Kinemage of the C-alpha trace (Angstrom):
@kinemage 1
@onewidth
@group {chain A} dominant
@subgroup {mainchain}
@vectorlist {calphas} color= white
{ca cys a 1} P 137.040 47.847 159.717
{ca ile a 2} L 133.392 47.052 160.330
{ca arg a 3} L 133.268 49.239 163.460
{ca asp a 4} L 134.539 52.283 161.573
{ca arg a 5} L 132.068 51.661 158.772
{ca leu a 6} L 129.190 51.464 161.246
{ca ala a 7} L 130.293 54.676 162.965
{ca arg a 8} L 130.540 56.428 159.600
{ca ala a 9} L 127.090 55.151 158.585
{ca arg a 10} L 125.586 56.405 161.855
{ca arg a 11} L 127.260 59.799 161.358
{ca ile a 12} L 125.942 60.069 157.784
{ca ser a 13} L 122.456 59.081 158.961
{ca ser a 14} L 122.580 61.672 161.744
{ca glu a 15} L 123.741 64.389 159.347
{ca ala a 16} L 120.965 63.480 156.912
{ca gln a 17} L 118.395 63.760 159.700
{ca glu a 18} L 119.737 67.188 160.658
{ca leu a 19} L 119.572 68.337 157.044
{ca arg a 20} L 115.965 67.172 156.774
{ca arg a 21} L 115.121 68.929 160.050
{ca ala a 22} L 116.794 72.161 158.903
{ca ala a 23} L 114.888 72.027 155.612
{ca ala a 24} L 111.621 71.486 157.477
{ca leu a 25} L 112.329 74.446 159.767
{ca leu a 26} L 113.103 76.640 156.779
{ca ser a 27} L 109.989 75.491 154.944
{ca asp a 28} L 107.630 76.505 157.751
{ca gly a 29} L 109.432 79.722 158.677
{ca gln a 30} L 110.920 78.536 161.960
{ca ala a 31} L 114.514 79.203 160.931
{ca gly a 32} L 116.521 81.253 158.481
{ca gln a 33} L 117.672 84.836 158.191
{ca leu a 34} L 115.513 87.826 157.300
{ca arg a 35} L 116.506 91.449 156.652
{ca leu a 36} L 113.741 94.048 156.882
{ca gly a 37} L 114.053 97.742 156.106
{ca leu a 38} L 111.904 100.117 158.153
{ca gly a 39} L 111.065 103.761 157.551
{ca ala a 40} L 110.905 106.165 160.495
{ca ala a 41} L 107.199 105.941 161.335
{ca pro a 42} L 106.873 102.214 160.556
{ca gly a 43} L 109.939 101.566 162.683
{ca ala a 44} L 108.410 103.358 165.665
{ca leu a 45} L 105.161 101.438 165.332
{ca phe a 46} L 106.210 97.956 164.195
{ca ser a 47} L 109.769 97.223 165.340
{ca ala a 48} L 109.193 96.419 169.042
{ca pro a 49} L 105.999 94.321 168.577
{ca leu a 50} L 107.599 92.483 165.651
{ca leu a 51} L 110.758 91.666 167.604
{ca ile a 52} L 108.712 90.381 170.551
{ca his a 53} L 106.554 88.241 168.247
{ca met a 54} L 109.504 86.698 166.451
{ca leu a 55} L 111.533 86.062 169.607
{ca arg a 56} L 108.575 84.405 171.323
{ca asp a 57} L 107.187 82.332 168.460
{ca tyr a 58} L 110.066 81.991 165.972
{ca pro a 59} L 113.289 82.228 168.014
{ca arg a 60} L 115.331 80.390 165.363
{ca val a 61} L 114.696 83.084 162.751
{ca gly a 62} L 117.503 85.618 162.564
{ca leu a 63} L 115.939 89.056 162.082
{ca glu a 64} L 117.864 92.160 161.030
{ca leu a 65} L 116.094 95.543 161.080
{ca his a 66} L 117.580 98.297 158.921
{ca gly a 67} L 116.794 102.023 159.028
{ca gly a 68} L 117.499 104.792 156.556
{ca gly a 69} L 115.761 107.121 154.141
{ca pro a 70} L 113.395 105.917 151.389
{ca glu a 71} L 115.898 106.253 148.548
{ca gln a 72} L 118.603 104.426 150.487
{ca gln a 73} L 116.287 101.591 151.459
{ca leu a 74} L 114.848 101.129 147.982
{ca ala a 75} L 118.390 100.920 146.638
{ca ala a 76} L 119.205 98.282 149.275
{ca leu a 77} L 116.099 96.282 148.317
{ca arg a 78} L 117.014 96.342 144.626
{ca ala a 79} L 120.591 95.337 145.486
{ca arg a 80} L 119.123 92.438 147.531
{ca ala a 81} L 120.852 93.726 150.648
{ca ile a 82} L 117.460 93.537 152.373
{ca asp a 83} L 114.537 91.171 151.719
{ca ala a 84} L 111.616 93.551 152.207
{ca leu a 85} L 110.796 97.109 153.127
{ca leu a 86} L 108.089 98.653 155.304
{ca ile a 87} L 107.824 102.284 154.304
{ca thr a 88} L 105.457 105.240 154.041
{ca tyr a 89} L 103.366 104.652 150.925
{ca arg a 90} L 103.628 108.269 149.787
{ca ala a 91} L 107.406 107.902 149.592
{ca leu a 92} L 107.050 105.348 146.765
{ca ser a 93} L 106.804 105.777 143.029
{ca pro a 94} L 105.162 103.004 140.968
{ca ser a 95} L 107.722 100.674 139.452
{ca glu a 96} L 107.434 97.395 137.565
{ca asp a 97} L 110.126 95.733 139.660
{ca leu a 98} L 108.359 96.372 142.983
{ca arg a 99} L 105.541 94.441 144.601
{ca ile a 100} L 103.706 96.995 146.759
{ca glu a 101} L 101.096 95.921 149.322
{ca val a 102} L 99.353 98.822 151.037
{ca leu a 103} L 98.495 98.454 154.730
{ca pro a 104} L 95.321 99.845 156.338
{ca thr a 105} L 95.083 103.614 156.743
{ca leu a 106} L 96.168 105.131 160.073
{ca arg a 107} L 95.139 108.540 161.392
{ca ser a 108} L 97.661 111.329 161.835
{ca gly a 109} L 97.263 114.350 164.079
{ca phe a 110} L 98.698 116.731 166.653
{ca val a 111} L 99.792 115.608 170.128
{ca cys a 112} L 101.070 117.470 173.210
{ca arg a 113} L 101.859 116.663 176.837
{ca arg a 114} L 99.040 116.512 179.397
{ca gly a 115} L 100.123 119.714 181.211
{ca his a 116} L 100.478 121.760 178.011
{ca pro a 117} L 98.616 125.114 177.936
{ca leu a 118} L 96.749 123.927 174.839
{ca ala a 119} L 95.548 120.805 176.643
{ca arg a 120} L 93.756 123.058 179.127
{ca arg a 121} L 92.508 125.261 176.309
{ca leu a 122} L 91.189 122.170 174.510
{ca arg a 123} L 89.105 121.176 177.526
{ca glu a 124} L 87.487 124.610 177.466
{ca ala a 125} L 86.971 125.040 173.722
{ca gly a 126} L 86.614 121.469 172.448
{ca ala a 127} L 88.734 122.270 169.371
{ca leu a 128} L 91.569 124.637 168.505
{ca ala a 129} L 92.503 126.876 165.596
{ca phe a 130} L 95.736 126.052 163.793
{ca ala a 131} L 97.028 129.527 164.671
{ca glu a 132} L 96.919 128.514 168.348
{ca leu a 133} L 99.138 125.501 167.660
{ca ala a 134} L 101.553 127.587 165.597
{ca arg a 135} L 102.436 129.686 168.669
{ca phe a 136} L 104.333 126.662 170.013
{ca pro a 137} L 107.209 124.636 168.508
{ca leu a 138} L 105.838 122.086 166.043
{ca ile a 139} L 107.918 118.985 165.351
{ca ser a 140} L 107.534 116.100 162.938
{ca thr a 141} L 109.274 113.662 160.670
{ca arg a 142} L 109.730 114.710 157.070
{ca val a 143} L 106.382 116.153 155.920
{ca ser a 144} L 105.250 114.826 152.538
{ca asp a 145} L 104.112 117.180 149.794
{ca asp a 146} L 100.607 115.708 150.055
{ca val a 147} L 100.331 116.481 153.786
{ca ala a 148} L 101.794 119.973 153.286
{ca arg a 149} L 99.268 120.702 150.550
{ca arg a 150} L 96.372 119.496 152.680
{ca leu a 151} L 97.439 121.639 155.618
{ca val a 152} L 97.658 124.771 153.459
{ca glu a 153} L 94.262 124.036 151.893
{ca arg a 154} L 92.636 123.739 155.325
{ca tyr a 155} L 94.452 126.405 157.348
{ca gly a 156} L 95.985 128.828 154.872
{ca ser a 157} L 99.560 129.707 154.005
{ca glu a 158} L 100.584 129.930 157.677
{ca ala a 159} L 100.212 126.148 157.828
{ca ser a 160} L 102.996 125.546 155.290
{ca pro a 161} L 105.642 123.356 156.984
{ca gln a 162} L 108.316 125.805 155.833
{ca arg a 163} L 106.810 128.301 158.286
{ca trp a 164} L 106.030 126.174 161.323
{ca leu a 165} L 108.304 123.132 161.328
{ca gln a 166} L 110.678 123.787 164.231
{ca val a 167} L 112.401 120.381 164.403
{ca ser a 168} L 112.421 117.558 161.877
{ca ser a 169} L 113.820 114.115 162.653
{ca glu a 170} L 113.406 110.551 161.436
{ca glu a 171} L 113.835 109.375 165.053
{ca ile a 172} L 110.223 109.425 166.221
{ca gly a 173} L 111.132 108.208 169.690
{ca val a 174} L 113.251 111.331 170.147
{ca leu a 175} L 110.391 113.559 168.951
{ca val a 176} L 107.900 111.932 171.318
{ca glu a 177} L 110.316 112.267 174.229
{ca ala a 178} L 110.701 115.972 173.428
{ca val a 179} L 106.919 116.387 173.480
{ca arg a 180} L 106.719 114.663 176.870
{ca asn a 181} L 109.177 117.148 178.365
{ca thr a 182} L 108.528 120.450 176.583
{ca asp a 183} L 105.710 122.527 175.083
{ca ala a 184} L 106.496 121.192 171.613
{ca ile a 185} L 103.626 119.686 169.601
{ca phe a 186} L 104.109 116.512 167.573
{ca leu a 187} L 102.501 116.004 164.175
{ca gly a 188} L 102.531 112.442 162.965
{ca val a 189} L 100.949 109.011 163.022
{ca leu a 190} L 98.817 108.865 166.145
{ca ala a 191} L 99.310 105.126 166.629
{ca val a 192} L 102.935 105.657 167.704
{ca thr a 193} L 101.690 107.711 170.685
{ca arg a 194} L 98.641 105.610 171.591
{ca ala a 195} L 100.155 103.921 174.657
{ca leu a 196} L 101.166 107.304 176.113
{ca arg a 197} L 97.772 108.798 175.258
{ca asp a 198} L 95.974 105.835 176.834
{ca gly a 199} L 98.154 106.311 179.902
{ca gly a 200} L 97.251 110.003 180.109
{ca glu a 201} L 100.746 111.381 179.472
{ca leu a 202} L 99.944 112.766 176.027
{ca val a 203} L 96.824 114.375 174.572
{ca glu a 204} L 95.576 114.566 170.993
{ca leu a 205} L 94.733 118.136 170.007
{ca ala a 206} L 91.542 118.470 167.977
{ca val a 207} L 91.839 121.223 165.370
{ca ala a 208} L 88.930 122.948 163.624
{ca pro a 209} L 88.351 122.439 160.816
{ca gln a 210} L 89.674 118.894 160.872
{ca ala a 211} L 92.639 118.370 158.597
{ca gly a 212} L 91.699 114.793 157.767
{ca leu a 213} L 95.333 113.743 157.906
{ca asp a 214} L 96.208 110.085 157.581
{ca ala a 215} L 99.144 107.814 156.844
{ca gln a 216} L 99.533 104.634 154.870
{ca phe a 217} L 102.427 102.231 155.000
{ca ala a 218} L 103.388 99.714 152.351
{ca phe a 219} L 105.114 96.343 152.503
{ca val a 220} L 107.488 96.265 149.536
{ca thr a 221} L 109.327 93.338 147.971
{ca leu a 222} L 110.928 92.679 144.584
{ca glu a 223} L 108.728 91.190 141.883
{ca gly a 224} L 109.762 87.686 140.908
{ca arg a 225} L 112.073 87.154 143.872
{ca thr a 226} L 111.564 83.883 145.744
{ca glu a 227} L 110.418 84.613 149.289
{ca ala a 228} L 111.548 82.837 152.418
{ca pro a 229} L 108.665 81.449 154.524
{ca ala a 230} L 109.763 83.699 157.395
{ca leu a 231} L 109.032 86.717 155.219
{ca gln a 232} L 105.433 85.597 154.862
{ca ile a 233} L 105.192 85.384 158.646
{ca val a 234} L 106.558 88.911 159.069
{ca arg a 235} L 104.251 90.302 156.380
{ca gly a 236} L 101.206 88.683 157.981
{ca phe a 237} L 102.113 90.051 161.410
{ca cys a 238} L 102.605 93.592 160.084
{ca met a 239} L 99.311 93.494 158.192
{ca ala a 240} L 97.439 92.268 161.278
{ca leu a 241} L 99.070 94.871 163.540
{ca ala a 242} L 98.173 97.664 161.117
{ca arg a 243} L 94.553 96.487 161.039
{ca arg a 244} L 94.386 96.458 164.856
{ca glu a 245} L 95.943 99.899 165.164
{ca ser a 246} L 93.675 101.319 162.463
{ca ala a 247} L 90.597 99.928 164.188
{ca ala a 248} L 91.745 101.226 167.578
{ca glu a 249} L 92.375 104.743 166.252
{ca gln a 250} L 89.098 104.841 164.339
{ca gly a 251} L 87.318 103.648 167.451
């Protein structure tokens, strides 16, 4: 009957409007699903700010954050199980199938709790010898060959991670919590401890001569793969956050 036809026409029109709206949301990054792999240090630095940004400004975008080691995450990217990867640049090998965008350089260094004996020693001396740090437990994420080589070049064979690395973990939050509550010293990206250092809970330990340690992260996608608009939003946010953190640490 005519009434049924009109109802069906209205339903089809409504469904068409919803399809157009969904397409518009997808086209400007306001909806969709995104899967991002994060290495240990990038996860500690980027995950919370990124989640807050997406929930506030793009609440319709479904965001999945995936951890794991570099080899595991690269395999997941190539299998299209994740859409992009934010990882330590030194963990990558050049490959034709990867699009690698390097983020701004971030300083790395040694950090201890405010009441640590070396924090008092630092106030007196202005800088410490590596041998003074090595008397206490030193903890870090996995130390790259490049960082290990630089430490040995600056401080001698006693600075080889095989000699001093007491605890190694990819859970940076756990390492930082250990530093807050023990005499352990953390070696890693300083930006992940900046809030606690600004608040006075943690202290950066200056070492003489300076090691000149730094870290670089990379945003990695597959070459030739069509990107969702939401991925462009996430990439832009991560790039901007890295620039801010780099400027803050250099300052």
